N, C-alpha and C positions, 0 to 999 in steps of 0.2 A: 394794370392800374385800374382803379374803380371808374375813372373817367371813360375808359373804353367801353364800359357797359352802358354808359349814358349818352355818348356822343352822337350816335345814330338814331336816337329816339325821336320820332317826328313830333312836331308841334304846329298846329294851325291857329293863327291869331286873327280874329275878325274884329276885335274891338279892344281899345286900351283906355283905361280911365285912372284917375288918381284921386286920393283923398288925403287932405292935410289933417294931421293929428296934433294935439297939444295937451300937455299935462304938467303940473307942478311936480317937483322931485324933492327928495330928502337932501339933495346936495345944493339946495338954495338956488336953483335955476329952473326956468320953464323949458321943458323939452318939446321940440317940434320935430316931427318926422313926416314923411309922405309914404302912404301905402299905395302900391301899384296893383291894379286888377287887369289881368289879361284874359280875355274870354274867347272861346272858340267852340266848335261842335263837339258834342260828347262822343263816347265810344260806340254808340248805337244810334237809334232814332230818338234818343232822349233830347231834352232841351240842352242849350249851351251850358258848358261848364266854365269855371273861372279859376285861374291860378293867381296866388297873391305873393307879394314880396314887399320889403320895406327899405326905404332909403333912410339911413341913419346919419346923414350929413348933419353936422352940428350947428351950422349957421342958419338961423331962422330966415334970413333974407334969401338964401338959396331956395328954400321951400316956397317962399312967397313968390319969387320969380318963376319957379316952375309952375305954380298954379296959374300964373298969368300967361305963360308962353306955351305950356304943354310940351310934349315930347315929339321928336321926329317920328315919322311914320314907321311903325313896327309891325304892321299887319302883313300877313302872307303865310306861305307854307314853308316851314323850315325843319331842320334838325336842331337838336340842342347845340351841336358844334357850329353849324352855319349861322344860327341865330347869335351865338357868342361872337363869331367873327363880324357879324353885322354891327353889333354893339360896339366893338372895338374901333370900327371905322366911323362911328357917329359922334357928334358933339352932343352929349346928353345934358349940357348946361347952355341951352340956346339963349338964355337971358343974360349971360355974362359968365366969365370964368370964375370958379370958386376961389376963395382965399387960400385954400390948401389943396395941393394936387391930389392928395389921397382921397378927397371927397369924390373925385371922379370914379375911383374904385368903389366907394360906398354906393353911389347911385347905380353903377353898372351891376353890382351884386344884387341890389334890390330888384332890378328888372330881370336879371338872369335867373334869380331864384323863383320869381313869379312864373317865368317861362318853364322852368323845371317842374314846378307844381302843376301847371296846366298840362304839360306833356304827359306826366305820369297819370294824371286823372283821365286824359283822353285815351291812354292806353289801358285804363282800368287796373292800375297797379299802384304801388307806393315805393318810396326810396329803399327801404329795407329789403323788400322782395327783389327789387331790381338788382341790388348789390349783393344779394344772398347773405345778408347780415341780420342778426337778431337784434330786437329792441330790448335793452336792459334798463333797470331802474337807474335814475340819474341822481348822483350825490351832488349837493350844491352847498355853497357858502353864501353868507350875506355880506355884501359890500356896503360899507357905510362910513361916512366921515363923522368926526367927533365934535364938530362945531368950532366956533371961534369966540372965546378961547376954548380949547378942546377940553371935554369932560367925558366921563364914562356914562353919562345919563342915558344916551340912546342904547348903548350896549346893555345896560341894566333893563331897560324897557323891553328890548327884544328877548333877552334871556328869561325874563319873567313869563313871557308867552310861549317861548320855544326853548326849553331848558337845555337841549342837546345841540343847539345851533352853533355852527362854526362860522368863522369870519375871514374876510379879506379887508385889511385896513390900510390906510394911506398915511404913513408917518410924515410929519412935517417938523421943521426945526423947533416949534413950540412944544414938542413932546419932551418934557424934561424927565428926570429920574422918577419923580413922584407920580407923574401921569402913567409912565410905563409900568411902574409897580402896581398902580391902581387897575390898569387893564388886566394884568395877570391875576390880581385878586378877584376881579369881577367875573371873568369868563374862564380863567385858567390859561396858562401859556400855550398848552397843547391845542386849544380851540382856535388859536390864531394861526390859520393855515397859510395865509399869504400876506406878506407885507410889500405893498407896491410903493417903491421909492420914487416913481415917476421922474426918474432922471434922464429918460430918453425923449422927453417931449421938448419941443422948442417953439416958442412963440404962441403958446396956448395959455388958457386960464388956469391950467392945472400943473404947469411947470413947477418943479421943486429943485432948487440948486443943490449940488453935491455938498453934503455936510458930513465930514469924517466922524465928528462926535456923535451925530445922530445915527449914522450907519453902525458904528461900534456899539452904541447903546442898544439898538434893537436886535442886532445880530446876537448879542450876548443874552439879552432878556428873553428872546424867543428862539431857542436853539433848534427847534424843529420846523420853523416856518420857512416856506419858500420865499426867496427874496427876488422881487420882480423889478426889472429895469433900473439897476443901479447905474450911476455915472462913474466911469473908471477914470480917475485923475491920478496925478502923482501922490496925492494925499489919501485917496480911497483905495487905490489898487492893492496896497499891501494887505488890506483887510480880507482880500479874496485870494491871497497866495496859497492858503491851505486848500488842497483838493476837496476836502470834505465840505468846505464853505462854498467853493465853486459849484459843487454838485447841487447846492440848494438854490442856485441862481436860475431864474426864468426870464424870458424876454417876451415882450409884447409889442410896444410901439414901433420898434424897428422892423417888424416882420410883415412884409408885403408879398412874399413869395420865397421860393426855394433859394434864390441867390442871396437873399438876406440871411437865411439860416446858415448858409455856407460861409458867409462873411463875418460871423460872430467871432469874438476874441478867443473862444474855445468852443469845442463841440458841446452843445447844451445837454443837460440832463432833463430839463423841463422847458416847455413852451406854452404860452397862452395863445390859443387859436381864436382869432376874431375873423370869421369868414369875410366880412365886408372889406377888410384890409386887402384881401387877395383880389377882389374885383371879379374874377372869373371862377367858375366851377373847376375848370381844368387846372388852374394854378393851385387852388385849394387841394384837390385830389393828389396832385404831384407832391405837394409838401407833406400831406398825410402819409403817403406811401414811403417817402424818404424817412420820416420819423419812425414808422413801423419797422423798417429795415434796420434801423440803428438803435432801437429800444429807447428812443427819446420819449419821455412821458409827457402827456398832454392834458390840458384842461381848457374848457371853453370860457370865453369872456363876453360879457354883455356890454351894450352901449345905450342903456336906457331906452330900449325898444318899447314902443307904445302899441304896436299892432302885431301882425303875424310873425314878425321877425324874431320875437322872443321864443315862440314855440319852435321855430325852425332851428334856432341854436340848441334848444333842449333836445330836439330830434337828432341832430348831428352828434351831440354828446352821447345820447342813448346808443347810437350805432358805433361810435369810435372811441370814446373815452368816458364811459359812464362812472367810473370809480374815482376820477380826478376831483380835485377841489374846485368844481365848476362855478365860476362867477356868473351864474345865469339863474339866480333865484327868481321865483315868480314875481310879477310886477308889483304886487302889494308891498314887497320889501323896499321899494323905492319911493313909496308915498311919504310925504312929510310927517304925518302922524302914524304912530305905531298902533295898529288895531289888533283886536282879538281875532282868533281864527286863522292865523297865518299858516300856510301849508308847511309841512315838515319834510325834511330830507330823509331818505331819497324820494324823488318823484316816481310814482309808479310808471312803468313802461306803458306806452299806448297800446290798447287792446285792439283798436280798429283803425289803424293808420291808413291814410289815403293820400296820394300825391306826396308833396313835400310840405307836410303841415302836421302839427300836433294840436289837435282841436281843443283839448282841455286846458291848454296853457293859460296862465293868468299872470 
């Protein structure tokens, strides 16, 4: 397993700092994240080097409390594996428990990825070299909501600037026959690569209740699209009885590790990989290996990263699933206004990778 190549890499941490980041998004909310900086001695007599990671916890209050309390002591000499074990034993929310348990994984991933970045830089290498994997160009899709009431206006604006752009869209019950037809006319049904039904979220602002009519409408209108996170009820389950339809289904929100993959209602053909959900590098590598053995196709998913986290997702995609419909478009695609000069897919592979970071990310 790839983790075995990383577990014993040493890392020395002398200093830890955090930076709160904030940015408006195209989904009508202000995103706040925290970027971690772990610093330690370089690989020679050079000055100290720094590794970075990003906590994508969604509640602003959790980031504000972290800025007030700081983190438990993380300094010392470790290996990647012993540092991971140390994180597992610590309360990384000293200011109070988060609203959702998965946020603990998000914060742990942000710190552990910073430690990996630092360790590789201290060793004078990068993730691809350590894993003996090549960096490949990364195909991406643009994830966007269509407003309230929904229209195709944003799709039209994006397509005017990037004519070959492909999309991940989030259907809601307000998508009637006319809107679905208009989406197809605007971008072409084949350009809609993923339809995220968001049926596996509970107690969040993005929950979408199961709607058999909506499911049937989009399954029919977009026959090649991946269908992400449906809710399986007595009313919706028959829509997925056909094996050809089941093969289009992907899972995202329920996946926090290998046990969740094994517990799915059928062996999946697709999975959306969000590393922060796994919490640890070991859990992520274990799941990637399992999927490779079973030919489960993968693509990366983003979470409105504002800092180094976006580039790290792109780097992982470059190494493991570059040809998937990766929902990790450069950050400019998440801005409220659609501007000229948007990057196009695929993203070129990094020419001078170092550590666990993709420097040109935007």
